[in-house]
N, C-alpha and C positions, 0 to 999 in steps of 0.2 A: 504494500500500500504506500502511496505517496504521503509525504509529510504535509500537514495542514496547520493553519492557525485560523482563528475566527476574527473577522473584522466587521466594523460597522462605523457609524458616526455617532458621536456623543450628542444627545438631544439638546443640551443647553447651549452649545456653541458651534455644532457642526464639525468639530475636529475629528479626523480619522483616528479611531481607537482600535486596539486589539485586546482580545481576552487575555488577561494576565495569568501568571503562574498561580497567584493566590485567589483566582476567581473574580477579581475586580477587573478594571479596564485600564489600559495604559496607552499612551500616545507613541510609545517607542516599540520597534520590533524586538529589541534586545530583551524587553521585559515580557514579551508574549509567551504564551504557553504553546509549545509545539505538540501537536497531536499525532500519535504514531500508529493508531489502529482504529478499526471501524467502531468498536464498542465505545472507546473514549470519544471518538468524533460524535457519536449519537448523544452521549452524555453532555458534551460541551455545547452542542447545538441546542439541546434542551435548556441548559443554563443560560445561553445567549438569548433564546426566545423568551425566557422568563424576564431577563433584563429589558428586553424590548417591551414586554407587557407592563413592566414597572416604569416605563418612560425614562430609562437610563440611556439606552442606545436606540438607533433607528436602523431597521433592516440588517441585522447581523447575518453574515454568511461565511462559510469556510473558503479559504483560498489555498492553493498549492504553494508550498515553499520548498527551498532546498536549504541544507545546513552545511556550511563550510567552516569546520571547527566550531567556534562559538557564535559565528555569524549566521543570521537567518536572512534569506533573500526571497522575496516573492518571485514566482516563476513568470507570471504574465506581466507584460510591460505596463498595462493599466494599473495593476496593483503596485508596481514599483513607483509610478507617479504618485499614487495615493500615499504611499509610505514615505517617499523621499522628497516630494515636491515637484514643481514643474521641471520639464526637461529642456527648456529653451536656453538656460544659461546657469552655470553653477552658483552664481550670486543669488539666484532665486530659490535655491534648494532649501529645505528645512535645515536650520542651523545645527541641530543635533545629528544630522546625517551628512554633513558636508564632507566631501571626499569619499563617501561610502559608495556612491554609484555615479558613474559618468556615462551618460547615454552614448552609445557607439563604442563603448570600451568594455563590453561584457567579458571579453577574453582576458582582460587584465594587461593588455599590451600598452605599457606606459610610454613607448617610443613614439606613438602616434597621438596627436591631439584628438580629443573627442569631437564628434560632429553633433551639433545641436539642431533642433528642428527649425530654427530660424536661419541656419546656415553659417552662424558665427563660429 
């Protein structure tokens, strides 16, 4: 089974959040709970749905992630943007994720500058 985390948006301010290791919600991938099997996924989805009914988060859902050592990375590009911020320029990325992800540089090739959606 692929690795998953649960994500949604905090109702009070719309910030992207992830289900945390302690069952709460966190705005960082590093603090998110990585789900490794189907039974745990079902339990965490139920916990997230309860948080949605309690008006804590909006529309929680599971996403695929990979783990590279201690680092968690969303698989889909859409989820990377939600986690790290806009891909148009590194100055617009979320400050706690700066340098973590450079669009166009998924292979880790530091010799080539990243290509941003605006061409800069």
